[in-house]
C-alpha positions as CSV (number, residue, x, y, z in Angstrom):
1,M,-40.2,-73.3,-63.8
2,S,-42.4,-76.3,-65.0
3,K,-43.0,-78.8,-62.3
4,F,-41.8,-81.6,-64.2
5,I,-38.5,-78.8,-64.2
6,L,-38.9,-79.1,-60.5
7,Y,-39.2,-82.4,-60.0
8,A,-37.1,-83.5,-61.5
9,S,-34.3,-80.6,-60.4
10,I,-35.9,-82.4,-56.5
11,T,-35.0,-86.1,-57.1
12,M,-31.5,-85.4,-59.2
13,M,-29.9,-82.9,-55.5
14,L,-31.9,-86.1,-53.2
15,F,-30.6,-88.5,-55.3
16,L,-27.1,-87.2,-55.3
17,S,-27.2,-87.1,-51.5
18,Y,-28.0,-90.2,-51.3
19,S,-25.2,-91.1,-53.4
20,I,-22.9,-88.8,-51.4
21,N,-24.8,-89.6,-47.8
22,S,-23.8,-94.0,-49.3
23,Y,-19.9,-94.1,-49.3
24,P,-18.6,-93.4,-46.1
25,R,-15.7,-90.7,-45.8
26,K,-12.1,-91.7,-45.1
27,P,-11.0,-90.2,-42.0
28,E,-8.1,-86.6,-42.6
29,K,-4.5,-87.3,-43.7
30,V,-2.4,-87.5,-41.4
31,Y,1.0,-85.7,-42.0
32,S,4.6,-85.5,-40.2
33,V,4.9,-82.5,-37.7
34,V,7.4,-80.9,-40.4
35,K,3.8,-80.1,-42.5
36,Q,1.1,-80.4,-39.5
37,I,1.4,-79.7,-35.7
38,K,-2.0,-82.3,-34.4
39,T,-2.0,-82.7,-30.1
40,F,-1.3,-86.8,-29.0
41,E,-5.7,-87.5,-28.5
42,W,-6.0,-85.5,-33.1
43,Y,-3.1,-88.8,-33.9
44,K,-4.9,-91.6,-31.6
45,S,-8.2,-90.8,-33.4
46,A,-6.7,-90.6,-36.9
47,A,-4.4,-94.0,-35.9
48,E,-8.0,-95.7,-35.2
49,Q,-9.7,-94.9,-37.5
50,W,-7.5,-95.5,-40.2
51,G,-6.6,-98.7,-38.4
52,E,-9.9,-100.0,-38.3
53,I,-9.9,-99.8,-41.8
54,I,-7.7,-102.1,-41.7
55,R,-9.1,-104.0,-39.9
56,K,-12.0,-104.7,-42.2
57,G,-9.6,-106.5,-44.2
58,H,-9.0,-103.6,-46.7
59,A,-5.3,-103.6,-48.8
60,D,-5.9,-99.7,-48.8
61,P,-2.0,-98.4,-48.9
62,D,-3.7,-94.7,-48.4
63,A,-4.9,-96.7,-45.2
64,W,-1.5,-98.6,-45.0
65,M,0.7,-95.0,-44.8
66,N,-1.8,-92.5,-42.8
67,Y,-2.2,-95.5,-39.9
68,F,1.8,-95.7,-40.1
69,V,2.2,-91.7,-40.0
70,A,-0.3,-90.9,-37.2
71,C,1.6,-93.9,-34.9
72,R,5.6,-92.2,-35.6
73,M,4.0,-89.1,-35.1
74,A,2.7,-90.0,-32.0
75,K,5.7,-92.0,-30.4
76,N,7.5,-89.7,-32.0
77,M,6.2,-86.4,-30.2
78,F,4.2,-87.5,-27.2
79,P,7.0,-90.9,-26.1
80,D,5.4,-90.3,-22.7
81,K,2.0,-90.2,-23.8
82,W,1.9,-93.2,-26.2
83,E,3.9,-95.0,-23.6
84,K,0.6,-95.0,-21.6
85,D,-1.9,-95.4,-24.1
86,K,-0.6,-97.8,-27.0
87,G,-2.3,-101.4,-27.9
88,K,-5.2,-101.7,-30.0
89,Y,-4.7,-99.6,-32.3
90,L,-1.1,-97.0,-31.2
91,V,1.1,-99.7,-32.5
92,D,4.7,-99.5,-33.1
93,P,6.1,-98.4,-36.3
94,D,7.8,-101.3,-36.7
95,K,5.8,-103.6,-35.7
96,I,3.5,-101.4,-39.3
97,V,5.9,-101.8,-41.2
98,S,6.3,-106.1,-41.5
99,K,2.4,-105.5,-41.8
100,M,2.3,-103.8,-44.7
101,S,5.0,-106.0,-46.4
102,E,2.5,-109.1,-46.2
103,S,-0.2,-106.2,-46.8
104,I,0.7,-104.0,-49.5
105,P,3.8,-105.5,-50.8
106,N,5.9,-103.7,-53.9
107,T,3.6,-100.5,-53.6
108,F,5.4,-96.7,-53.0
109,E,3.8,-96.2,-48.9
110,Y,6.0,-100.0,-47.8
111,Y,9.0,-99.0,-48.8
112,Y,8.5,-95.0,-47.9
113,A,7.4,-96.3,-44.3
114,K,10.6,-98.2,-45.2
115,A,12.6,-96.3,-45.5
116,R,11.2,-93.6,-42.8
117,S,12.3,-96.6,-39.6
118,N,15.8,-96.9,-40.6
119,H,17.9,-94.2,-39.6
120,A,21.0,-95.7,-39.8
121,F,20.9,-94.4,-43.5
122,N,23.1,-97.6,-44.7
123,D,23.0,-99.4,-47.8
124,Q,19.1,-100.5,-47.0
125,Q,17.3,-97.6,-45.9
126,T,18.7,-96.5,-49.2
127,K,17.5,-99.1,-51.3
128,D,14.1,-98.6,-49.8
129,M,14.2,-95.0,-50.6
130,F,15.3,-95.6,-54.5
131,K,13.1,-98.5,-54.2
132,A,10.0,-95.8,-53.4
133,Y,11.2,-93.1,-56.0
134,E,10.8,-96.1,-58.5
135,L,7.3,-96.5,-57.0
136,G,6.1,-93.2,-56.9
137,P,8.4,-90.9,-59.1
138,D,5.8,-87.8,-58.4
139,R,4.9,-88.7,-54.6
140,P,6.4,-85.5,-52.8
141,E,7.5,-87.1,-49.8
142,I,9.7,-89.1,-50.4
143,L,11.4,-86.0,-51.5
144,D,13.7,-85.1,-48.5
145,E,14.9,-88.5,-47.7
146,L,16.2,-87.4,-51.3
147,V,18.1,-84.0,-50.4
148,A,19.0,-85.6,-47.0
149,Y,21.1,-88.4,-49.6
150,Y,22.7,-86.6,-52.5
151,E,23.8,-83.5,-50.0
152,I,25.1,-86.6,-47.1
153,E,27.0,-87.7,-50.5
154,R,28.1,-83.9,-51.5
155,D,26.5,-85.2,-55.4
156,T,25.2,-81.2,-55.9
157,A,24.4,-81.3,-58.7
158,N,21.3,-84.4,-57.9
159,S,20.5,-82.8,-54.4
160,G,19.9,-79.4,-56.5
161,K,17.5,-81.4,-59.4
162,I,15.4,-83.2,-56.6
163,C,15.5,-79.4,-54.6
164,R,13.7,-78.1,-58.6
165,K,11.1,-81.3,-58.4
166,W,10.1,-80.6,-54.0
167,F,9.2,-77.6,-55.1
168,D,7.1,-77.8,-58.3
169,S,5.6,-80.0,-57.1
170,R,3.7,-77.1,-54.6
171,D,4.5,-79.4,-51.7
172,M,6.7,-76.3,-49.5
173,S,5.2,-74.2,-47.5
174,P,5.5,-70.6,-48.8
175,G,5.2,-69.8,-45.4
176,I,8.6,-71.4,-43.8
177,L,10.0,-70.8,-47.0
178,N,9.4,-67.0,-46.1
179,W,10.4,-67.0,-43.1
180,N,13.8,-68.9,-43.9
181,Y,13.7,-66.3,-46.9
182,N,14.7,-63.9,-43.6
183,V,16.4,-66.0,-41.8
184,L,19.2,-66.6,-44.5
185,V,19.0,-62.5,-45.5
186,S,19.8,-61.9,-42.3
187,L,23.4,-63.5,-42.6
188,D,26.6,-61.9,-43.5
189,S,28.6,-63.1,-47.3
190,N,29.9,-66.1,-47.1
191,S,28.8,-67.0,-43.5
192,I,27.6,-70.6,-41.8
193,I,24.6,-71.2,-39.7
194,I,23.9,-74.7,-38.0
195,T,20.3,-74.9,-37.8
196,N,18.5,-78.9,-36.1
197,G,15.5,-80.1,-37.9
198,D,13.7,-80.1,-41.6
199,N,12.2,-76.2,-41.0
200,D,15.0,-74.4,-40.6
201,T,17.5,-76.8,-43.4
202,Y,14.9,-77.9,-46.8
203,P,13.8,-75.1,-46.9
204,V,17.3,-72.9,-47.3
205,W,19.1,-75.6,-49.5
206,I,15.4,-75.0,-52.6
207,M,15.5,-71.4,-52.0
208,Q,20.0,-71.5,-52.7
209,Y,19.5,-74.6,-55.7
210,V,16.5,-73.8,-57.1
211,Q,16.1,-69.8,-56.9
212,N,19.9,-68.9,-56.3
213,F,19.5,-67.6,-53.9
214,R,22.3,-67.0,-50.9
215,K,24.3,-69.4,-52.4
216,D,26.9,-67.9,-50.2
217,I,25.8,-69.5,-47.4
218,T,27.2,-73.2,-45.5
219,V,24.3,-74.8,-44.1
220,M,25.3,-77.2,-41.2
221,N,22.9,-79.1,-40.4
222,I,23.8,-80.9,-36.9
223,N,22.0,-84.1,-36.5
224,L,24.0,-84.7,-40.6
225,L,27.0,-83.5,-39.5
226,M,27.9,-87.0,-37.3
227,I,27.8,-88.6,-40.4
228,D,31.6,-88.9,-40.5
229,R,32.1,-88.7,-44.3
230,Y,29.1,-85.8,-44.4
231,R,30.9,-83.7,-42.4
232,D,35.2,-84.4,-43.6
233,K,33.8,-83.7,-47.3
234,L,31.7,-80.0,-45.8
235,F,34.8,-79.4,-43.4
236,S,37.3,-79.8,-46.5
237,E,35.1,-77.3,-48.6
238,N,35.1,-74.4,-45.9
239,N,38.8,-75.1,-45.2
240,I,38.2,-76.2,-41.7
241,K,40.0,-78.4,-40.4
242,H,39.7,-82.0,-39.9
243,Y,37.8,-83.0,-37.1
244,Q,39.0,-86.4,-35.0
245,P,36.5,-87.5,-32.5
246,D,37.1,-87.4,-28.8
247,T,37.5,-90.0,-28.1
248,S,36.6,-89.4,-23.8
249,V,33.1,-88.6,-25.4
250,K,30.5,-91.1,-24.7
251,N,27.5,-89.6,-26.2
252,S,25.8,-87.9,-29.0
253,F,24.7,-85.4,-27.5
254,D,27.5,-84.3,-26.3
255,M,29.2,-85.1,-29.5
256,M,26.7,-82.6,-31.4
257,K,28.3,-79.9,-28.6
258,S,32.1,-81.3,-29.4
259,I,31.2,-80.6,-33.3
260,L,30.0,-77.5,-33.6
261,K,33.0,-75.9,-30.9
262,H,35.2,-77.1,-34.4
263,V,32.6,-75.3,-36.0
264,Y,32.7,-72.3,-34.5
265,K,36.3,-72.4,-33.2
266,N,37.4,-73.1,-36.8
267,S,36.1,-71.3,-39.5
268,N,39.0,-69.1,-40.9
269,N,36.8,-66.1,-39.9
270,K,33.3,-66.5,-41.3
271,S,30.9,-66.0,-39.7
272,V,28.9,-69.1,-38.3
273,Y,25.6,-68.1,-36.6
274,F,22.8,-70.7,-34.6
275,S,19.3,-71.1,-36.5
276,F,16.9,-69.3,-33.5
277,T,15.1,-73.4,-33.7
278,F,18.3,-74.7,-31.8
279,N,17.3,-76.6,-28.8
280,P,19.5,-73.7,-26.4
281,I,20.8,-76.8,-24.2
282,F,23.5,-76.8,-27.4
283,Y,24.7,-73.7,-26.7
284,N,24.7,-72.0,-23.3
285,D,27.5,-72.1,-22.6
286,I,28.4,-69.8,-24.6
287,K,25.4,-67.9,-24.6
288,D,27.1,-64.5,-23.6
289,K,28.7,-64.6,-27.7
290,L,25.3,-65.1,-28.7
291,Y,23.7,-61.6,-30.4
292,I,20.2,-61.2,-32.1
293,T,21.0,-60.0,-35.2
294,G,17.6,-61.3,-36.6
295,L,16.8,-65.0,-37.0
296,A,19.4,-66.1,-35.4
297,F,22.4,-66.2,-33.2
298,K,25.6,-64.7,-34.1
299,Y,28.0,-66.4,-31.8
300,S,31.0,-63.5,-32.2
301,E,34.5,-63.1,-29.3
302,K,34.0,-59.8,-29.8
303,D,31.2,-57.0,-27.8
304,F,29.3,-55.6,-30.5
305,D,26.4,-52.9,-31.0
306,N,23.1,-55.4,-32.6
307,M,20.3,-53.6,-32.6
308,A,22.0,-51.9,-36.4
309,Y,21.5,-55.5,-37.8
310,L,18.0,-55.8,-36.4
311,I,16.8,-52.3,-36.9
312,N,18.2,-53.0,-40.6
313,N,16.9,-56.9,-41.0
314,Y,13.6,-55.6,-40.1
315,E,13.2,-51.5,-41.9
316,N,14.9,-53.3,-44.9
317,N,15.1,-56.2,-45.8
318,W,12.4,-59.3,-44.0
319,L,9.4,-59.7,-45.9
320,L,6.3,-59.5,-43.2
321,D,3.6,-59.4,-45.4
322,Y,3.3,-63.6,-44.9
323,M,2.4,-62.5,-41.0
324,K,-0.4,-60.1,-41.9
325,A,-2.5,-62.0,-44.2
326,D,-2.0,-66.2,-45.5
327,F,-3.9,-65.4,-48.9
328,T,-1.7,-69.4,-49.9
329,N,-3.7,-71.3,-47.9
330,D,-0.7,-73.2,-46.6
331,L,-1.1,-76.4,-44.9
332,S,1.5,-75.5,-42.6
333,V,0.2,-72.8,-41.4
334,S,0.2,-74.8,-37.7
335,V,4.1,-75.1,-37.7
336,I,4.2,-71.2,-39.0
337,N,2.3,-70.3,-36.2
338,Q,5.0,-71.7,-33.9
339,L,8.4,-70.5,-36.4
340,N,6.8,-66.9,-36.5
341,N,7.2,-67.7,-32.5
342,N,10.8,-66.9,-32.7
343,Y,10.2,-63.1,-34.6
344,L,8.6,-62.3,-30.9
345,P,12.3,-61.5,-29.1
346,V,13.7,-59.5,-31.8
347,F,10.2,-57.1,-32.0
348,A,10.6,-57.3,-28.1
349,K,14.4,-54.9,-28.6
350,L,12.8,-53.5,-31.8
351,Y,10.1,-51.9,-29.7
352,N,12.7,-50.7,-26.6
353,H,14.6,-49.3,-29.3
354,Y,11.5,-47.2,-31.3
355,K,10.6,-46.8,-27.6
356,L,13.6,-44.8,-26.3
357,S,14.2,-43.3,-28.9
358,G,10.3,-41.6,-29.4
359,N,9.4,-43.1,-32.4
360,S,5.8,-43.5,-31.3
361,E,4.5,-45.2,-34.4
362,R,7.6,-47.7,-35.3
363,M,6.6,-48.7,-32.0
364,G,3.1,-49.4,-32.1
365,Y,3.3,-50.6,-35.0
366,V,5.4,-53.8,-33.9
367,K,4.2,-53.6,-31.0
368,N,-0.1,-54.7,-32.3
369,L,2.1,-57.5,-35.0
370,A,3.9,-59.1,-32.3
371,K,0.6,-59.5,-29.9
372,K,-0.7,-61.5,-33.5
373,I,1.7,-63.8,-33.6
374,A,2.0,-64.9,-29.9
375,A,-2.0,-65.3,-30.3
376,K,-2.1,-66.9,-33.7
377,G,0.9,-69.2,-31.7
378,E,-0.9,-69.3,-28.3
379,T,2.3,-67.7,-26.4
380,M,0.1,-64.9,-25.6
381,D,2.2,-65.5,-21.3
382,Y,5.3,-65.3,-22.9
383,Y,4.2,-61.7,-25.4
384,K,3.2,-60.2,-21.8
385,Y,6.8,-60.9,-20.4
386,L,8.6,-59.4,-22.9
387,F,6.7,-56.4,-23.9
388,V,5.5,-55.2,-20.5
389,E,1.9,-52.8,-19.8
């Protein structure tokens, strides 16, 4: 290589290095806990970094969006720490929305935050949601709100269109879809599954609408069941008699329990399942009638041997390779690791079955897989409790 070419190459490298370093990097993007799980300290730091960019006078919609999400996650997920540390940068999300209306009006980010802050599913929330969609038709962040809206209205045609758009955007985690596939494949035909939140509900709808997989299953999200018009339409579609709210019920928790009881007592011979992600506090009073058949509890008034279900699902139905290696660089690996912890009690039952039957090969395999899950999900103490050495 000539001295000139060598000199020119070094000069160019120095220029590029200087150019890159001369522009400050933006802080890390902040996602909802539905997509990524972070610590309170991480959200606090993110709020400080994005808040500092805003404080310097930058009317940057991206900075406002990340700042809003960081504060919202910190407050919603860690309320005690939030109350202790809120201050200069950790600000109530509603106040951030108000400031956004002044700094970045008529942007996707403003209307997205405004819609997220309204939990009433009222006309204003709907208006803000559709305004955000109008301004950012290719932004996946708003698609869950749209799907929920169309599901509440029982507009399955539009719900299906949005699910297709969401799936095509590749925003939905492959690992979360895989986990929910294993939930669905475990259920009886024409059954009902009661779900708890985003990651056990939206992926199921996507598989049903987009891939026509297990469309015989009725998904009943407990939070949406609290909305009268949604509940009435869904119950009517499934021949479940009309629910008459108990006038003695004084809070949302008791109402949820009342609705759940109404479902499993009036399911017209359809099997009723509770997702493993469901808070046990809602079904502790009927836990002797719940049986593990996969990644869900099946409600049954009669005793039955559920081991045949577990063995069949594990050996013939479940897709488990996604737990052995991640070739997708999944953004939601922290969420997936938490979801996968739900396999542990199932694998413990399978381990004991294979141990009693003398199948040392399957016994060792399922135990090793459980250990790998527990290590990634940071639940080794639970693993040691289930798999006594």
